[in-house]
MMTF fields as JSON, N, C-alpha, C and O atoms, coordinates in Angstrom:
{
  "mmtfVersion": "1.0.0",
  "mmtfProducer": "UNKNOWN",
  "numBonds": 447,
  "numAtoms": 448,
  "numGroups": 112,
  "numChains": 1,
  "numModels": 1,
  "chainsPerModel": [1],
  "groupsPerChain": [112],
  "chainIdList": ["A"],
  "bondAtomList": [4, 2, 8, 6, 12, 10, 16, 14, 20, 18, 24, 22, 28, 26, 32, 30, 36, 34, 40, 38, 44, 42, 48, 46, 52, 50, 56, 54, 60, 58, 64, 62, 68, 66, 72, 70, 76, 74, 80, 78, 84, 82, 88, 86, 92, 90, 96, 94, 100, 98, 104, 102, 108, 106, 112, 110, 116, 114, 120, 118, 124, 122, 128, 126, 132, 130, 136, 134, 140, 138, 144, 142, 148, 146, 152, 150, 156, 154, 160, 158, 164, 162, 168, 166, 172, 170, 176, 174, 180, 178, 184, 182, 188, 186, 192, 190, 196, 194, 200, 198, 204, 202, 208, 206, 212, 210, 216, 214, 220, 218, 224, 222, 228, 226, 232, 230, 236, 234, 240, 238, 244, 242, 248, 246, 252, 250, 256, 254, 260, 258, 264, 262, 268, 266, 272, 270, 276, 274, 280, 278, 284, 282, 288, 286, 292, 290, 296, 294, 300, 298, 304, 302, 308, 306, 312, 310, 316, 314, 320, 318, 324, 322, 328, 326, 332, 330, 336, 334, 340, 338, 344, 342, 348, 346, 352, 350, 356, 354, 360, 358, 364, 362, 368, 366, 372, 370, 376, 374, 380, 378, 384, 382, 388, 386, 392, 390, 396, 394, 400, 398, 404, 402, 408, 406, 412, 410, 416, 414, 420, 418, 424, 422, 428, 426, 432, 430, 436, 434, 440, 438, 444, 442],
  "bondOrderList": [1, 1, 1, 1, 1, 1, 1, 1, 1, 1, 1, 1, 1, 1, 1, 1, 1, 1, 1, 1, 1, 1, 1, 1, 1, 1, 1, 1, 1, 1, 1, 1, 1, 1, 1, 1, 1, 1, 1, 1, 1, 1, 1, 1, 1, 1, 1, 1, 1, 1, 1, 1, 1, 1, 1, 1, 1, 1, 1, 1, 1, 1, 1, 1, 1, 1, 1, 1, 1, 1, 1, 1, 1, 1, 1, 1, 1, 1, 1, 1, 1, 1, 1, 1, 1, 1, 1, 1, 1, 1, 1, 1, 1, 1, 1, 1, 1, 1, 1, 1, 1, 1, 1, 1, 1, 1, 1, 1, 1, 1, 1],
  "groupList": [{"groupName": "UNK", "atomNameList": ["N", "CA", "C", "O"], "elementList": ["N", "C", "C", "O"], "formalChargeList": [0, 0, 0, 0], "bondAtomList": [1, 0, 2, 1, 3, 2], "bondOrderList": [1, 1, 2], "singleLetterCode": "X", "chemCompType": "L-PEPTIDE LINKING"}],
  "groupTypeList": [0, 0, 0, 0, 0, 0, 0, 0, 0, 0, 0, 0, 0, 0, 0, 0, 0, 0, 0, 0, 0, 0, 0, 0, 0, 0, 0, 0, 0, 0, 0, 0, 0, 0, 0, 0, 0, 0, 0, 0, 0, 0, 0, 0, 0, 0, 0, 0, 0, 0, 0, 0, 0, 0, 0, 0, 0, 0, 0, 0, 0, 0, 0, 0, 0, 0, 0, 0, 0, 0, 0, 0, 0, 0, 0, 0, 0, 0, 0, 0, 0, 0, 0, 0, 0, 0, 0, 0, 0, 0, 0, 0, 0, 0, 0, 0, 0, 0, 0, 0, 0, 0, 0, 0, 0, 0, 0, 0, 0, 0, 0, 0],
  "groupIdList": [1, 2, 3, 4, 5, 6, 7, 8, 9, 10, 11, 12, 13, 14, 15, 16, 17, 18, 19, 20, 21, 22, 23, 24, 25, 26, 27, 28, 29, 30, 31, 32, 33, 34, 35, 36, 37, 38, 39, 40, 41, 42, 43, 44, 45, 46, 47, 48, 49, 50, 51, 52, 53, 54, 55, 56, 57, 58, 59, 60, 61, 62, 63, 64, 65, 66, 67, 68, 69, 70, 71, 72, 73, 74, 75, 76, 77, 78, 79, 80, 81, 82, 83, 84, 85, 86, 87, 88, 89, 90, 91, 92, 93, 94, 95, 96, 97, 98, 99, 100, 101, 102, 103, 104, 105, 106, 107, 108, 109, 110, 111, 112],
  "secStructList": [7, 7, 7, 7, 7, 7, 2, 2, 2, 2, 2, 2, 2, 6, 6, 7, 7, 7, 7, 3, 3, 3, 3, 7, 7, 1, 7, 2, 2, 2, 2, 2, 2, 2, 2, 6, 1, 1, 7, 1, 3, 3, 3, 3, 3, 7, 1, 1, 1, 1, 7, 7, 2, 2, 2, 2, 2, 2, 2, 2, 2, 2, 2, 6, 6, 1, 1, 7, 3, 3, 3, 3, 3, 7, 1, 7, 7, 7, 2, 2, 2, 2, 2, 2, 2, 2, 2, 6, 6, 7, 7, 7, 5, 7, 7, 1, 7, 7, 7, 1, 2, 2, 2, 2, 2, 2, 2, 2, 2, 2, 2, 7],
  "xCoordList": [23.959, 22.679, 21.73, 21.664, 21.022, 20.056, 18.766, 18.279, 18.222, 16.971, 15.79, 15.773, 14.812, 13.581, 12.791, 12.831, 12.088, 11.246, 9.966, 9.294, 9.634, 8.39, 7.335, 7.256, 6.535, 5.528, 4.485, 4.027, 4.108, 3.109, 3.625, 2.892, 4.882, 5.487, 5.58, 5.372, 5.892, 5.948, 4.585, 4.488, 3.535, 2.183, 1.799, 1.167, 2.181, 1.897, 2.631, 2.063, 3.884, 4.677, 4.065, 4.143, 3.466, 2.816, 1.386, 0.696, 0.953, -0.407, -1.459, -2.524, -1.148, -2.117, -3.197, -2.921, -4.4, -5.49, -5.372, -5.271, -5.387, -5.33, -6.499, -7.059, -6.843, -7.921, -7.381, -6.62, -7.782, -7.27, -8.271, -9.421, -7.806, -8.64, -7.886, -6.714, -8.559, -7.986, -8.285, -9.423, -7.247, -7.357, -6.993, -5.91, -7.887, -7.644, -7.822, -7.909, -7.878, -8.052, -6.693, -5.804, -6.524, -5.266, -5.307, -5.231, -5.43, -5.618, -4.993, -5.433, -3.969, -3.282, -4.133, -3.948, -5.055, -5.93, -6.847, -7.043, -7.407, -8.246, -7.432, -7.936, -6.176, -5.307, -5.068, -5.077, -4.856, -4.644, -5.886, -5.785, -7.053, -8.31, -8.442, -8.804, -8.141, -8.223, -7.204, -7.475, -6.034, -4.988, -5.413, -4.883, -6.36, -6.835, -8.072, -8.646, -8.48, -9.762, -9.72, -10.76, -8.543, -8.448, -8.063, -7.984, -7.822, -7.39, -5.922, -5.176, -5.525, -4.131, -3.257, -2.083, -3.834, -3.07, -3.932, -5.161, -3.246, -3.898, -3.164, -1.97, -3.881, -3.276, -3.515, -4.656, -2.428, -2.501, -2.474, -1.429, -3.615, -3.765, -3.436, -4.294, -2.189, -1.76, -1.998, -1.767, -2.458, -2.746, -4.097, -4.207, -5.108, -6.466, -6.999, -8.175, -6.134, -6.558, -5.638, -4.662, -5.943, -5.109, -3.865, -3.248, -3.472, -2.3, -1.016, -0.657, -0.334, 0.986, 2.042, 1.704, 3.304, 4.374, 4.372, 4.556, 4.166, 4.162, 3.007, 3.183, 1.843, 0.684, 0.854, 0.423, 1.481, 1.773, 2.709, 2.499, 3.74, 4.646, 3.881, 4.077, 3.028, 2.248, 1.359, 1.233, 0.755, -0.09, 0.758, 0.365, 1.92, 2.81, 3.247, 3.307, 3.55, 3.942, 2.785, 2.985, 1.575, 0.405, 0.06, -0.427, 0.31, -0.071, 1.08, 0.867, 2.296, 3.474, 3.35, 3.817, 2.745, 2.679, 1.706, 1.682, 0.921, -0.145, 0.244, 1.123, -0.42, -0.138, -0.867, -1.798, -0.431, -1.024, 0.091, 0.994, 0.03, 1.06, 0.641, -0.383, 1.415, 1.083, 1.561, 2.652, 0.732, 1.069, 0.848, -0.128, 1.74, 1.59, 1.378, 2.138, 0.343, 0.099, 0.502, -0.233, 1.684, 2.175, 1.434, 0.701, 1.647, 1.05, 1.552, 0.806, 2.82, 3.402, 4.526, 4.874, 5.085, 6.187, 7.539, 8.508, 7.622, 8.904, 9.904, 9.541, 11.162, 12.205, 12.315, 12.48, 12.228, 12.36, 11.212, 11.426, 10.009, 8.843, 9.014, 8.787, 9.407, 9.554, 10.681, 10.55, 11.785, 12.9, 12.495, 12.871, 11.734, 11.267, 10.376, 10.485, 9.492, 8.606, 9.381, 9.045, 10.406, 11.264, 11.953, 12.074, 12.398, 13.087, 12.191, 12.686, 10.886, 9.991, 9.44, 8.634, 9.871, 9.531, 8.595, 8.272, 8.156, 7.299, 8.12, 9.262, 7.54, 8.247, 7.542, 8.19, 6.24, 5.452, 4.68, 4.062, 4.719, 4.088, 3.117, 3.297, 2.09, 1.232, 1.391, 0.747, 2.243, 2.589, 1.606, 1.415, 0.984, -0.005, 0.64, 1.785, -0.127, 0.179, 1.478, 2.228, 1.744, 2.885, 2.404, 1.53, 2.979, 2.467, 3.316, 2.839, 4.571, 5.42, 6.542, 6.686, 7.318, 8.379, 9.445, 9.965, 9.772, 10.801, 10.392, 11.209, 9.141, 8.657, 8.686, 9.038, 8.323, 8.358, 9.789, 10.025, 10.725, 12.136, 12.636, 13.382, 12.23, 12.622, 12.116, 12.842, 10.875, 10.301, 11.048, 11.374, 11.316, 12.043, 13.435, 13.897, 14.099, 15.416, 15.367, 16.267, 14.343, 14.226, 14.076, 14.562, 13.414, 13.182, 14.257, 14.203, 15.195, 16.306, 17.398, 18.441],
  "yCoordList": [-7.984, -7.75, -7.096, -7.504, -6.109, -5.425, -6.234, -6.743, -6.348, -7.076, -6.28, -5.051, -6.992, -6.341, -5.889, -6.533, -4.806, -4.315, -5.133, -5.322, -5.61, -6.356, -5.359, -5.054, -4.863, -3.837, -4.371, -3.64, -5.628, -6.205, -6.199, -5.852, -6.581, -6.596, -5.176, -4.967, -4.213, -2.821, -2.351, -1.687, -2.704, -2.311, -2.943, -2.301, -4.201, -4.858, -4.158, -3.947, -3.799, -3.127, -1.781, -1.359, -1.119, 0.174, 0.027, 1.013, -1.231, -1.567, -0.94, -0.532, -0.868, -0.375, -1.431, -2.631, -0.976, -1.88, -2.163, -1.246, -3.439, -3.834, -4.766, -5.405, -4.824, -5.697, -6.588, -6.144, -7.841, -8.759, -9.795, -9.807, -10.657, -11.68, -12.995, -13.043, -14.073, -15.416, -15.952, -15.904, -16.465, -16.905, -18.386, -18.79, -19.185, -20.62, -21.177, -22.392, -20.315, -20.777, -20.977, -20.139, -22.061, -22.334, -21.686, -22.365, -20.355, -19.648, -18.264, -17.44, -18.004, -16.72, -15.552, -14.423, -15.806, -14.728, -14.264, -13.064, -15.217, -14.865, -14.117, -13.189, -14.525, -13.836, -12.386, -11.479, -12.177, -10.818, -9.959, -8.784, -10.535, -9.808, -9.401, -8.266, -10.343, -10.046, -8.992, -8.178, -9.004, -8.032, -6.602, -5.657, -6.444, -5.119, -4.68, -3.63, -5.462, -5.232, -4.235, -3.923, -3.734, -2.718, -3.24, -2.46, -4.531, -5.076, -4.738, -4.424, -4.808, -4.549, -5.787, -5.672, -6.96, -8.2, -9.301, -9.265, -10.282, -11.444, -12.674, -12.843, -13.53, -14.731, -15.898, -16.299, -16.441, -17.599, -18.843, -19.2, -19.502, -20.621, -21.948, -22.565, -22.372, -23.646, -24.812, -25.965, -24.521, -25.617, -26.251, -27.477, -25.452, -25.964, -25.646, -25.319, -25.745, -25.505, -26.308, -26.899, -26.329, -27.093, -26.349, -26.779, -25.25, -24.486, -25.289, -25.66, -25.55, -26.186, -25.079, -23.897, -25.455, -24.453, -23.705, -22.489, -24.424, -23.801, -22.802, -21.705, -23.185, -22.281, -21.102, -19.99, -21.34, -20.246, -19.246, -18.038, -19.737, -18.864, -18.052, -16.842, -18.703, -18.031, -16.935, -15.849, -17.225, -16.222, -15.064, -13.904, -15.371, -14.311, -13.405, -12.186, -13.985, -13.191, -12.329, -11.184, -12.881, -12.152, -10.948, -9.936, -11.053, -9.953, -8.993, -7.945, -9.333, -8.509, -7.042, -6.168, -6.736, -5.318, -4.465, -3.243, -5.08, -4.361, -4.018, -4.648, -3.02, -2.533, -3.391, -2.934, -4.632, -5.571, -6.469, -6.85, -6.803, -7.636, -9.101, -9.462, -9.955, -11.369, -12.077, -11.813, -12.966, -13.821, -15.246, -15.517, -16.152, -17.545, -18.41, -18.344, -19.209, -20.208, -21.554, -22.125, -22.067, -23.307, -24.523, -24.452, -25.629, -26.894, -27.284, -27.845, -26.987, -27.296, -26.311, -25.485, -26.411, -25.541, -26.199, -25.768, -27.243, -27.926, -26.997, -26.188, -27.135, -26.261, -26.354, -25.333, -27.553, -27.683, -26.993, -26.375, -27.09, -26.428, -24.909, -24.222, -24.383, -22.936, -22.378, -21.292, -23.109, -22.649, -22.572, -21.629, -23.552, -23.516, -22.303, -21.633, -22.023, -20.873, -19.56, -18.619, -19.485, -18.292, -18.135, -17.025, -19.244, -19.205, -18.71, -18.127, -18.931, -18.452, -17.058, -16.532, -16.462, -15.07, -14.788, -13.629, -15.819, -15.578, -14.884, -15.262, -13.889, -13.12, -13.181, -13.105, -13.317, -13.338, -14.64, -15.049, -15.288, -16.597, -16.609, -15.904, -17.422, -17.809, -19.313, -20.056, -19.759, -21.179, -21.891, -21.48, -22.961, -23.678, -24.651, -25.075, -24.972, -26.059, -25.873, -26.83, -24.671, -24.425, -24.67, -23.962, -25.679, -26.114, -25.665, -25.673, -25.271, -24.905, -23.97, -23.68, -23.515, -22.553, -23.148, -22.455, -24.401, -25.037, -25.057, -24.784, -25.376, -25.376, -23.971, -23.789, -22.994, -21.6, -21.186, -20.537, -21.549, -21.216, -21.91, -21.322, -23.144, -23.892, -23.209, -23.118, -22.735, -22.055, -20.759, -20.467, -19.99, -18.72, -18.995, -18.276, -20.017, -20.379, -20.769, -20.412, -21.487, -21.952, -20.811, -20.903, -19.737, -18.637, -17.55, -16.587, -17.694, -16.715, -17.228, -16.586],
  "zCoordList": [1.068, 0.433, 1.443, 2.602, 0.998, 1.851, 1.934, 0.925, 3.124, 3.308, 2.785, 2.849, 2.271, 1.833, 3.048, 4.097, 2.91, 3.992, 4.055, 3.041, 5.224, 5.416, 5.909, 7.098, 4.973, 5.306, 6.277, 7.156, 6.13, 7.026, 8.465, 9.391, 8.646, 9.979, 10.547, 11.742, 9.693, 10.143, 10.648, 11.68, 9.905, 10.312, 11.641, 12.479, 11.833, 13.118, 14.256, 15.328, 14.026, 15.065, 15.441, 16.595, 14.481, 14.74, 15.233, 15.491, 15.36, 15.793, 14.896, 15.358, 13.604, 12.633, 12.397, 12.402, 12.197, 11.849, 10.351, 9.536, 10.013, 8.609, 8.301, 9.191, 7.051, 6.596, 5.495, 4.635, 5.53, 4.536, 4.115, 4.554, 3.26, 2.649, 2.643, 2.269, 3.061, 2.967, 1.582, 1.114, 0.929, -0.458, -0.547, -0.121, -1.096, -1.203, -2.593, -2.767, -3.582, -4.954, -5.603, -5.451, -6.313, -7.002, -8.385, -9.409, -8.39, -9.645, -9.546, -8.744, -10.357, -10.287, -10.783, -10.33, -11.7, -12.179, -11.047, -10.853, -10.303, -9.156, -8.096, -7.463, -7.906, -6.946, -7.373, -6.541, -8.666, -9.156, -8.98, -8.627, -9.223, -9.013, -7.547, -7.238, -6.646, -5.213, -4.798, -3.915, -5.43, -5.098, -5.402, -4.819, -6.307, -6.7, -5.921, -6.212, -4.949, -4.279, -3.127, -2.546, -2.788, -1.744, -0.371, 0.578, -0.24, 1.047, 1.294, 0.367, 2.567, 2.936, 2.722, 2.373, 2.932, 2.799, 2.198, 2.261, 1.612, 1.017, 1.524, 1.273, 2.237, 2.793, 1.844, 1.614, 1.293, 0.412, 1.288, 1.833, 1.424, 2.357, 1.675, 1.044, 1.811, 1.228, 2.181, 1.818, 3.397, 4.339, 4.023, 3.99, 3.795, 3.589, 2.198, 2.036, 1.2, -0.182, -1.1, -0.639, -2.377, -3.303, -3.783, -4.758, -3.137, -3.581, -3.401, -2.284, -4.498, -4.459, -4.401, -4.466, -4.281, -4.305, -5.637, -5.671, -6.715, -8.043, -8.172, -8.701, -7.691, -7.751, -6.8, -7.105, -5.651, -4.727, -5.393, -5.288, -6.077, -6.822, -7.86, -7.974, -8.602, -9.637, -9.031, -9.596, -7.897, -7.222, -6.693, -6.815, -6.106, -5.619, -6.768, -6.608, -7.912, -9.083, -9.572, -9.978, -9.533, -10.028, -9.16, -9.664, -7.862, -6.968, -6.68, -6.071, -7.109, -6.813, -7.244, -6.514, -8.387, -8.797, -7.983, -8.137, -7.135, -6.445, -5.011, -4.423, -4.467, -3.12, -2.094, -1.43, -1.977, -1.036, -0.503, -1.249, 0.77, 1.385, 1.342, 1.922, 0.663, 0.641, 1.908, 2.413, 2.4, 3.534, 3.047, 2.348, 3.408, 2.998, 4.236, 5.202, 4.182, 5.228, 4.635, 3.829, 5.035, 4.445, 4.982, 5.969, 4.306, 4.728, 6.108, 6.91, 6.383, 7.689, 7.97, 7.126, 9.162, 9.546, 9.4, 10.025, 8.579, 8.417, 7.725, 6.871, 8.115, 7.591, 6.076, 5.408, 5.524, 4.075, 3.345, 2.302, 3.878, 3.262, 3.325, 2.329, 4.474, 4.641, 3.784, 3.221, 3.68, 2.85, 1.387, 0.691, 0.914, -0.481, -0.715, -1.742, 0.244, 0.101, 0.151, -0.567, 0.983, 0.989, -0.367, -0.884, -0.931, -2.226, -3.353, -4.318, -3.251, -4.304, -4.01, -4.779, -2.901, -2.652, -1.488, -1.226, -0.788, 0.374, 1.459, 1.722, 2.073, 3.09, 4.443, 5.487, 4.427, 5.658, 5.711, 4.728, 6.866, 7.029, 8.198, 9.191, 8.054, 9.169, 9.255, 8.515, 10.151, 10.229, 11.157, 12.302, 10.658, 11.461, 12.455, 12.3, 13.449, 14.378, 15.167, 15.356, 15.619, 16.499, 17.919, 18.419, 18.564, 19.865, 21.047, 22.182, 20.802, 21.933, 21.474, 20.286, 22.429, 22.162, 21.251, 20.376, 21.441, 20.612, 19.137, 18.257, 18.878, 17.498, 16.912, 15.746, 17.704, 17.232, 16.899, 15.88, 17.734, 17.468, 16.207, 15.424, 16.013, 14.825, 13.55, 12.561, 13.579, 12.428, 12.148, 10.997, 13.173, 13.007, 12.445, 11.558, 12.947, 12.45, 10.976, 10.215, 10.568, 9.185, 8.198, 7.071, 8.599, 7.656, 7.708, 6.942, 8.572, 8.624, 7.769, 7.649]
}
């Protein structure tokens, strides 16, 4: 199977300046409105908002047709949480509370 292209990661590698919006509403209609606002990326903040996995999925589906890169900030960096988010289509993560190299390696391993 061919891997999907991660446009956000490509932009970072090219050191392109991007603009985005942090999103904490558990509402797919609001996510779709934000997806049309002209930002490069939309960060779905499930750490400090009421976004559940189901609502995150709904928001990812709502913004999928638009030219915006979704980023998901999960509640934690646990492997089971990250695998579930990968299964619902999350491709780019901002994982909170990474304190050392071992934790970073664990997170990378979980999403591969």
